[in-house]
N, C-alpha and C positions, 0 to 999 in steps of 0.2 A: 719653764712650761708647767702648767697646772696639771696635777695628776689626781684623778677622782679617788674618792674614799674607797669605792668598791675595788678599784685597781690596786690600791695600796694594800688592802686586806688580802686580795688574791696573791699578790707578790709575797706578803708576809707569810701566809700559809704555805706557799710554795717553798720559801726558804726554810721554814720550820720542817716541812715534810722532807726536804732534801737533807737537812741536818739529821733528822731521825733516821733516814735511810743510811746516811754515812755512819752514824753511830752503830746502827745494826750491823753494817758490813764489818766495821772495825771489831765489834764484839764477836762476830762470827769468826773472823780470822784469828783473834786471840784465843777463843775457845777451841778452835780447830787446832791451833798450835799447841795449846795446853794438852789436849787429848793426844796429839801425836807425840808430844814430849813424854807424857806419862806412858804411852805405849812403848816408846823407845827405851825408857827407863826399865819398864817391866821386861822388855826384850833383853836388855843388857844383863839384868839380874838373872834371867833364865839361862842365858848363855854361860854366865860365870858359874851358876850353880851346876849346870851339866858338865862343864869343864872340871869343876872341883870334884864332882862325883867320879869322873874318869880318872883324874889324878889320884884320888883316894884309893880307888880300886886297884890301880897300878901299883901304888906304894904298898898296899896290903899284900898284893901278890908277890912283890919283890921281897918284902919282909918275910913272907912265908917261905920263899925259896932260900933266903939266907939262913933262916932258922933250920930248914931241912938240911942245908949243906953243912951246918955246924954240928947238929945233933944227930942227923940221919934218922930222925924220928918221923914216921909217916903221919903223925897227927897234924904236922904243919901243912900237909897237902890236902887238908879238908877245910873248905871245899876244894875241889880239884881245879887245876889251871883252866881246864875247859869250861867249867861253870863260871870261874871268874872272868874268862874271856867273853863269855856270853853276856854277862852283866855289863862289861865295858862296851860291847857291841850294841847293846840295847840303849845305853846312854848316848852313844855316838849317833844312832839312828834318830833319836829324839832331837839331838842337836842339829842334825841335817834337816829336819822338818821345819825348825824355827828360823834357820838362817837363809835369807834370800839375797844377801849382798854379794856380788860377784867376787870381790877380794877375799871376803871371809869364806866363801865357798872354795876358793883355791887353797886357802889355808887349811880348810877341812880335808881337802884331798891329800895335802902334804901330811896332815896329822894322821890320816888313815894309813898312809904308807909307813909312817913311824910306828903306829900301833901294830901293824902287821909284823914289823920286825921285832917289836917287843913281845908279841904273842909267841913268836918262834923261840926267842931267848928264854921265855918263861917255861915253855914246854921242854926245851933242852935242859934247863936247870933242874927241872923236876925229875928227869930221867937219869941224869948223871951228876951227882953231887960233887964230883972231883974236878969238874971243868971250871976252874977259877976264871979262865978267860971269858967265859959266858957271863960271869958276874960283872967283870969290868966293862964288857961291851954293853951289859944291861944298864950300868950306871951312865955310860955315854948316851945310850939311846934315851934314857929317862931324862937326861939334861936337855937333849934336843926336843923331847916332847914338852917339857916344862917351858922351854923358851918359845915354842910354837903356841902353846896355850897362852902364855903371857902376851905374845904378839896379838892374839885374837882379843884378849881382854883389853889391851891398850887401844885397839881399833874401836871397840865398843865404847870405851870411855871417851875417846876423841869425838866420836859422833854424838854421844850424849852431851858432851861439853858444848859442841856447836849448837845443838838444839836448845840447850839451856840458855846460851847467850842470845839466841834469836828470840826465845820466849821472854827473856829479861828486857830486851829492846821493846817488844810489843807491849809488855806490861807497863814499862815506864812511859810509853807513848799513850797508852790507853787511858790512863787516869786524867791527864790534862785535856785530851781530846774530848772525852765524855763530859768533863766538867764544863768546857767551853760550849759544847753543843747543848748541854742542858741549860746553861746560862742564856744562850741565844734563844732557845725554845721558850724559856720563862719570860724573857723580855718581849718576844713576839706575842706570847699569850696575853701578857698584861696590856701591850699596845692594842691588840685586837679587841680585848674586852673593853678598854676605854673607848676605842673608836666605834665599836658596835653599840656601846651604851649611848654615846653621843649621837650616832646615826639614828638610834631608836627614838631618842628624845626629839630629834629633828623631824623624824617621820611622824611622830605623834603631833608635833606642832603643825606640820604640813596638813595632816588629816583634819586637824581642828580647823585650820584656815579653809580647807576645801569644803568642809561641812558648812562653814559660815558663808562661803561663796555660793554654795549650792542653795542655801536658804535664800540668800539675796537674789540669786538668779531665778529661783522659783517664784519669789515675790514679784520680780520684774516681769516674769512670764505671765503671772496672773493679772498684773496691772495691764500688760500689753493685750492680753485676751479680752479683758474688760473694756479697754479702750477700743479694740477692734469691734467688739459687739456694739458699743455705743456709736462708733462711726457707721457701722452697717445700718443700725437702727435710724441714725440721723439721715443717712443717704436714702433709705427707704421712705422715711417720712417726708424728707425734703422733695424727693421725686414725686411723691403723690401730691404734695402741696403745689409743686410747680405744674403738675399735669392739669390741675383744676383751672387755673387762669388761662392756660393754653387752650383747653377745651372751650372756654367761654369766648376767647378771642377768635378761635376758629368758627364757633357757632355764629357769633355776631357778624363775622366777616361774610359767611355764607348767606345769612339773611339779608345783609346789606346789599350784596351783589344780586340776590334773587329779586328783591323788591325794587331796587333803585338802579339797576344796571343801565337802563336806558336814560336815566335822568342825570347821572353823574358824568362829568367829563371823561373822555377816554384816558387821559393821563392819570386821573384819580383811580380808575379801574385797574390800570397797570400797577399802581402802587399797592392797591388792595391785594392783587394777585401775588405780588412779591412778598407781602406780609404773610399771606396764607402759606406760601412756600417756605418762608423762614420758620413759621410755626411748625410745619411738618418736620423740618430738619431738627428743630429743637426737641420735638417728641422722640425722634430717632436717637438723638444724642442722649437724652435722659434714659431711654430704655437700654441703650448700650452701657451707660454708666451703671445702671442697676445690674445688668448681666455681669459686668466686670467686678462689681463689689461682691457678688455671690459666687463668682467662678473660683474653683479651686478649694471650695469648702468640702473637706473630706474627713470622715471619721471612721473608726473601725466598723461601726454598724452599717455604714453605707457602702462598704467595699463588697463587690460581688464578682463572679466570673463573667467576663465580657468576651464574646466571640467577635474578633475584629472583622471577620468576613461578613457576618450578618450586619454588624454595625455599619460597615461601608456600603452594603447594599441599601440599607435604609437612608444613608446620607445621599447616595447617588439617586435614589428615588425622589428625595426632596428637591434635588437640583436638576431633575430630568429636563424640565422646560428650558432652563438656562443653558444646559449643555447642548440641547438641540438648536438653540439660537446661534450658538458659536460653532455648530457642526463638530462638536467635540466627541472624542472617543477616550475610553479609560481602559488601560491594561493593568491587571492586578494580580499579584502573586498570592499564593495561599498563605494566610497569616495565622498565627497561633491564638489560643485563648489566654487572656491575661487577667490579672486582678485589677479592679479599678471601679470607677463610678461611670455607669453607662451614659448618663446625661452629659457629664463633663467631657468624656471622650467623644461623644457625638458632636458636641459643640466644637471641640478641637479640630476634628477632621472636616466638619462642615465649613468652618472659617477658612481653613487652608485651601480646600477645593474651591470655595467661593472666590478666594483671592486669585486662584489660577484662572477661573472663568472671567473674573473682572478684568484682569490684565492680559487677556488673550490677544495675540497679534491679529489685527483685522485682515491681513493679507494672506493668511493661511489657516487651515482648519486646526482647531485646538487638539492637542494630543497630551494626555496625562498618563504617566506610568507610576504605579505604586508597587514598590518592591520591599521585601523584608529579609532580614538576616539575623540569625540568633548568634549572640556573642556573650563571652564572659565579661564580668565587670571590668577586669583588667584590660581586655582587648577593646572594650567600649570606651575606655578612657575615664572610668569613674574614679574620682580622687580618693574615695574612702577605701582603705585596705580591707576593712571588714566585708566589703561587698565585692572584693576582687574575684571571688569564685561564684558569685551569683549570676543567674542567666538574665540577659537583656535582649529585647527585640529592637533592632534599628530599622526604622521605616523611612524610606526615601520617596517623597512625592515630587516627581519631576514633570515639568511642563515645557512647552515650546513657545511661551508667551513673549512679552516684550522684555522681560528681565529687568534688572536694575544694576547699578554700580556696586561692586563688592564692598566698597568703602562704607556703604550704608547698611551692611548686613546686621549690625547690632542695633542700629537706630530704629529699624522698622518694627522691633518688638517693644518699643517704648510707647506709652500711652499718648495719644493725640499727635503722634509723629507721622507725617505724610510726606511722600516723595513727589506727589502730583497734586495739583489744585483740585478744588471741589468741582469746578466747571468741567475738568477733564474726566475724572472718575469719581463716582459717588462713594460716600463712606465717611466715617467719623474718626478714623485713625485709632480705633480701639480693638479691632478684631484680632490682630496678631498679638497684642498685649494680653488679650484674654487667653490665646493659645499658650503663650509662655507661662502664664499663671497656672493654667490647668496642668501643663506638663510638669512643672516644678512641684505642684501639689501631689502628683503621682510619683514623686522621687525620680523624675526623668529630666531630660534636657531637650531643647529645641534650638536649631540653628538653621542658617540659610546660606546657599551658594548661588551665584548667578553671574551670567555674562550678558551685558546689554545686547538686546536684539536676538538672543539665542534661547532665552528661557531662564527659569529659576528652579532650584531644588531645595525643598524644605526637608530637613533631617530631624526625625523625632526618635529619641532613644527612651524606652520605657522598660522598667523591670517586669518580668513575667509574674512575680509575686511582690506584693507590697510588704516591704521589710519594716520591722518595728525597730525604731531607733532606741538605743540604750538611754 
C-alpha cells in the first residue's frame, strides 16, 4: 500500500519525538538515581561521622576514668563526666535527626539504652576509684556499644552498596540507549531533510507547471472571449441582414394582396397568406435568437440591487391581459433583495410565467404560486465548498397547468427543444433555454418538476450576493 510523503514525515517525526522523550525519561531516572545515591552516600558518611564522635567521646571518658583510678588525680576528671555526657548526648540527637530508616531507629533506641548504662558507669567510676568491677562492666558495655555502632555502619554500607549497584545498572544501560536514540534521531533527521528537499523541488516543479497551465488557460479564455464576441457580432449582423429580406418579402406580399387580391386565384391567395405567416415566425425566431445570444451577459459594472417583489409586479403587469384571458390568479411570498441584472432577471421570470400561462389547462382557471426560501449554499446543494456558508434564495413557481412528463425535465431547457407542435402551442423553443442561461450567469441554477395533468413547478436558486470567483 502506498504511503504519502507527508504521512511518512509525520511518522518519522513522531518516532523521533518519542525517542527524544524516551531518552529524556531515561536521563531523568539516571540523574535522579545519581542524586539519590549521592544523598545516600552523604547520609552514610554523616552517620559514620556521628557514631565515630560518640565512640571517641566515650573512649576519652573511659580513658579519663582509668587515669583517675590509677593516679587518683583530679586533673583526669576535667572536663567532668557530666560535660562529656552532654557532648555525647548532643551527637546522639544529631544522629537521631538524620536517621529515618525504621531498623536504624530501633538500633538507635538500643544504642541509647547502652549509652545510658555507660553514663552511669562513668559517673560511678568518677566518684569511687576503687570499684574495679565498674571498670570491667564498662569494658563490656563499651564492647556492646561498639558492636551496635558497627551494626549500624554495616547497614548503611549495605544500603549504599545496593544503591551503587542500581546506579551502575542504569549507567551501563544509559550509554547504549542514548547512543541508539541519538542514532535514530540523526537517521530520521537526514531522511526528513532529504524527503523535504525532494518534496520542495517537486512543489517548485508543480508550481511552475501550474503557472504554465494558468497562462495557457488565460490564453484560451481570451481566445474564447474573442470568439464569443465575434459570434455575438456575427449573430447580430446576420440577424439584421436576415431581417431586411424578410421585411421586403412581407412588404411585397402585403402590396400583392392589396392590389391583386380579387384577380389572383383563391389558392394563390392562401399560399401568399401562408408565406406571410412563415415570414412572421421567422422574424420571431430571429428576435429570440438575438435575445438568447445577449442573455446572461453580466459584468461587475452591470450588477445592482434588485427587489424581486417590485420586479415581479412589473412582470405581472406586462402579462396582465394574458392572465385575464386564462382567468389566472397569482399568489406570491415576500421575496428578498438580491444582486443581479434587472433586465436579465425580468426576462427570466417573464419567460417562466409566460410558459405557465401558455400551458394552462383549458378546463380550469389558472393558479400560480410563487414562494421563496432562504438557504445556505450547503442546504441548497451548491457543489462549491467555498459557497457552502453563503446565502441563497430558492424560488418555486408552481402552476396547475397541463404539466409534462418528468423524463423531459432536462430537455425543456435546451435550445429549440419542444414537447408540443407549433400548431398546438406557439413558440420557438428558446424561452426556457434563455432562462437557464440567465440563471447560470447569476451563479444560480434552474430545474423543473412536473406531473402530467397536475401542473409544473420551476425551481430557481439564486445567490443573494454575486460572488467573485477566484
